[in-house]
C-alpha positions in Angstrom: 0.0 -0.2 0.2 1.3 3.1 -0.6 1.8 5.7 2.1 -0.2 9.4 2.1 1.7 12.2 3.8 -1.2 14.8 4.5 -0.7 17.9 5.9 -2.6 18.0 8.7 -1.9 21.5 10.1 -4.2 24.7 10.1 -1.0 26.9 8.4 1.1 25.4 5.7 4.6 26.0 6.6 5.9 28.1 4.3 8.9 27.4 1.7 11.6 30.6 3.0 13.8 29.6 0.5 11.6 29.5 -2.9 9.7 32.6 -1.6 12.9 35.3 -1.0 14.7 33.4 -4.8 10.9 34.2 -6.3 11.0 38.3 -4.4 14.1 39.0 -5.5 14.0 37.4 -9.6 10.5 39.5 -9.4 12.0 42.7 -7.4 15.4 42.8 -9.8 13.4 42.9 -12.8 11.2 45.5 -11.9 14.6 47.9 -10.8 16.3 46.9 -13.7 13.4 48.3 -15.6 13.2 51.3 -14.0 15.9 52.3 -14.2 16.4 51.9 -18.0 13.1 53.9 -18.0 14.7 56.9 -16.3 18.0 56.2 -18.2 15.8 56.4 -21.5 14.1 59.5 -20.2 17.0 61.1 -19.2 19.3 60.2 -22.2 17.4 59.1 -24.8 16.0 62.5 -25.6 19.5 63.4 -26.2 20.7 64.0 -29.8 23.5 61.9 -31.6 26.9 64.4 -31.4 26.4 64.2 -35.5 22.6 65.9 -35.3 24.4 68.4 -32.6 27.3 69.2 -35.0 24.2 69.1 -38.0 21.9 71.9 -35.9 24.7 74.1 -34.8 25.9 74.0 -38.3 22.4 75.0 -39.9 21.7 78.0 -36.8 25.4 79.2 -37.9 23.7 79.5 -41.7 20.7 80.8 -40.6 22.0 83.6 -38.6 22.7 85.5 -42.3 19.2 84.6 -43.7 17.5 87.4 -42.4 19.8 89.6 -44.3 20.2 87.7 -47.2 16.1 88.3 -47.2 16.1 92.0 -47.1 18.8 92.7 -49.7 16.7 90.3 -51.7 13.5 92.6 -50.6 15.1 95.3 -51.7 16.4 94.0 -55.1 12.9 93.2 -55.9 11.7 96.5 -55.2 14.0 98.4 -56.9 13.1 96.6 -60.1 9.7 96.9 -59.4 10.6 101.0 -59.7 12.6 100.7 -62.5 10.4 98.5 -64.8 6.6 99.0 -63.1 5.6 101.2 -65.8 6.8 99.5 -69.1 5.1 96.6 -67.7 2.0 98.2 -67.1 2.2 99.6 -70.2 3.3 95.9 -71.9 0.5 94.3 -69.8 -1.9 96.9 -71.3 -1.4 96.5 -75.2 -1.4 92.6 -74.2 -5.1 92.8 -72.9 -6.5 96.1 -75.5 -5.3 93.3 -78.4 -8.1 92.7 -80.6 -7.8 89.1 -81.2 -5.7 86.3 -79.4 -5.1 83.4 -82.3 -4.4 81.6 -79.2 -8.2 81.6 -77.5 -9.7 80.8 -81.4 -7.6 77.4 -81.4 -8.6 76.9 -78.5 -12.4 77.4 -79.0 -12.5 75.2 -82.4 -9.9 72.5 -80.5 -13.2 72.4 -78.5 -15.9 72.3 -80.7 -14.6 69.5 -83.4 -15.6 66.3 -82.3 -13.1 63.2 -81.9 -13.2 62.0 -85.1 -12.9 65.1 -87.3 -9.9 66.9 -87.7 -8.0 69.8 -89.2 -5.7 69.1 -92.4 -5.0 72.7 -93.3 -5.1 75.9 -91.3 -4.9 78.9 -92.4 -5.0 83.1 -91.3 -5.0 85.6 -92.8 -2.8 88.5 -91.1 -5.1 91.4 -92.5 -7.7 89.5 -90.8 -7.3 87.4 -88.0 -11.3 86.9 -86.9 -11.3 84.7 -90.7 -9.8 81.0 -90.6 -9.6 79.4 -94.0 -9.3 75.4 -93.0 -9.4 72.2 -94.6 -11.0 69.7 -92.5 -11.0 65.8 -92.8 -14.0 63.5 -91.2 -14.2 60.2 -92.2 -17.8 59.7 -92.6 -20.6 61.8 -93.6 -22.5 61.6 -90.7 -19.3 63.2 -88.6 -19.3 65.8 -91.7 -23.2 67.3 -90.8 -22.0 67.2 -87.0 -18.8 69.6 -87.6 -21.2 71.5 -89.8 -23.3 71.8 -86.9 -20.7 72.7 -84.4 -19.7 75.7 -86.0 -22.1 77.1 -87.3 -22.3 79.2 -84.7 -18.8 80.4 -86.4 -20.5 82.1 -89.8 -19.3 78.9 -91.7 -19.3 79.2 -94.8 -18.0 75.9 -96.9 -16.2 76.5 -99.8 -15.5 73.0 -101.9 -16.4 69.2 -100.2 -14.8 66.5 -102.2 -15.1 62.4 -101.4 -11.2 61.1 -101.8 -10.1 57.3 -102.4 -10.4 56.6 -99.6 -13.9 57.3 -98.4 -13.2 60.6 -96.4 -14.4 63.8 -97.0 -12.2 66.3 -97.8 -14.4 70.2 -96.7 -12.4 73.9 -97.8 -14.2 75.9 -94.8 -14.3 80.0 -94.0 -15.0 80.6 -90.1 -15.3 84.0 -88.6 -14.5 83.7 -84.9 -15.7 86.4 -82.9 
């Protein structure tokens, strides 16, 4: 038979060696963690020596920045005083011009569909509002659509020819406002 070893005492006798061993282990770990936390708080925020040198060189470079900006601003004001009237005159001439050819081309590009394109464009220097162009359309329905889109510009059709490929070549006069 097996012998049973039962402790019938009301309070069990503690193993003091194991208790102090575990307590010292936990106390050592907690002290190490507290010490490393304080160390990182005290020394972790300090930049490295390279960073310190870089920041110092940036501060030295920054010292002359305000003076440079003052000289640049004074130079800009001097140039504005010197050229301001001529720039205003040139801008007035640009605003008063009678016709913007680029604006006409932008309008023409917005109006024409993707399948209809320009083959040739001629602008009369004496009458820049008048555009003479040759348009190519792949089908008759695309050509009619282009006529509808261009009808707001006093459209005049000079010639309309169908080539060997089945495309329509049309010579048109437009008056763009």
